[in-house]
Structures are given as structure tokens and as C-alpha cells.
N, C-alpha and C positions, 0 to 999 in steps of 0.2 A: 496822718495829719502832715508829717514832715514831707512825705512824698508829694502831697497835694501842693505844698508851698513851692517845692522844687519845680513841679510841673507848671504851676502858674508863672513862676519866674521865667522858665524856658519859653513859654508862650508869649509873655510880655516882651522878652528879648527878641524873639523872632518877628513879632509885630512891629517893634521899634525899628529893627533893621530893615524890614520891608518898607516902612513908611519913610525911611531916611532917603533924602535925595542923593542921587549918584553924582560923583564929580569925575572929571577927566584927569588921568594920570599919564605920565610917560615913563618908560623904563629903558635904561641902557642895559642891554643884554648880550651875552655870548650865546650864539645859537649854532646849530649844525652847519649854518652857512656864514659864520663869522659874526662880527659885532653888528648889532642893530639897535635902533631906537623904535620901540613900538608903543602905540597908544592904547589905553584901556579906560573903561568907565566903571568905577567901583564906588561902593558906599564907603565913605571915609572911615567909619568905625571898623570896617573889615579889610581895609587896604593892606595892612601889614600881613594879615592872614593870606590874602590873595597873592601878595608878593612872594611869600614863602612857598606857595603852592605852584608857582610858575615853572620851577625846575622840572624837566621831564615832560612838560606840556607840549603837545603838538599845536602849533599856531595855524590860523587860516592861511591860505595861499597868499603869498606876497608878490608884488610886482617884481619882475626880473628874477624869479626863483627857478625858472626853467622847469616848473612842475615838480621840483624836488620838495619833499616834506621839510618843514622847518620846525625843529624842536629846540626848546630852551635848555641850555646846558648850565648857565650861571646867570644870576641876577646881580649886576653891579650896583645899580641904583634905581629907585623909583621915587618920583616926586609928582606933585600936582603940575599939570601941564603949563600953568602960567608961571611956574618958578624956573630958575636956572639950575642946571645940574651943579653939584658941588665939585665933581671931578672935572679937571681941565680936559682930560681925554674925552669925556662924554660931551662936554660943550663943543670941543673941536669937531668931533664926529657929527654932532647934530648940525653944526654950521655947514660942514662940507657935504652933507647928505640931505639937506633940507629940500623937500619937494613942496612947493606952494600949492594952495588950493584949498 
């Protein structure tokens, strides 16, 4: 009985997460190619988990990467894309490296 309840709860949580709309986030990261601001689309209830899992992750090819792989070394800050970074260094980096479009 107890395992059935746990199983039902796990199924409910996975269905709830699956039905949850995704939101856009931006993260200020230290990568193998220096500091970057990269965008992600995550379910809000899992955003913290995804943020913690970024370290060591290979990112898709980025413009101006000269074909070199890009790996996340450290996550400084992740926020919803419509928000401003708390770190002045992140805000300055974003301003200086903004590519419109």
C-alpha cells in the first residue's frame, strides 16, 4: 500500500511537471571559453535543479566559438529572462555583449 502511494505521487509529480509551461531563463556562466550569458527554457519548478546540473555540461555550438567545445565550469547566476541580473558584473557583461534579434 505504501509503495503504491509513493508510485502514484511520483506519477502525479511527473505529469504535473510535464504539463507545466516552460519559461525562458538566462544564466551568467563561466565556461571553457570565458564568461557567457546563455539562454535556457525550463519548467519553473525544475529551474533550480537544472541550474545545479549545468556544471560540466557541454553546450551547443556558439557563434564565434571557432568550433571549440563549450563546457560550463561555474554558474554565477540564473534568472528569468525578463529580469535583471543581481550581479553588476553580469549586467555589464550582458550590456557589452548583447546581440539583438
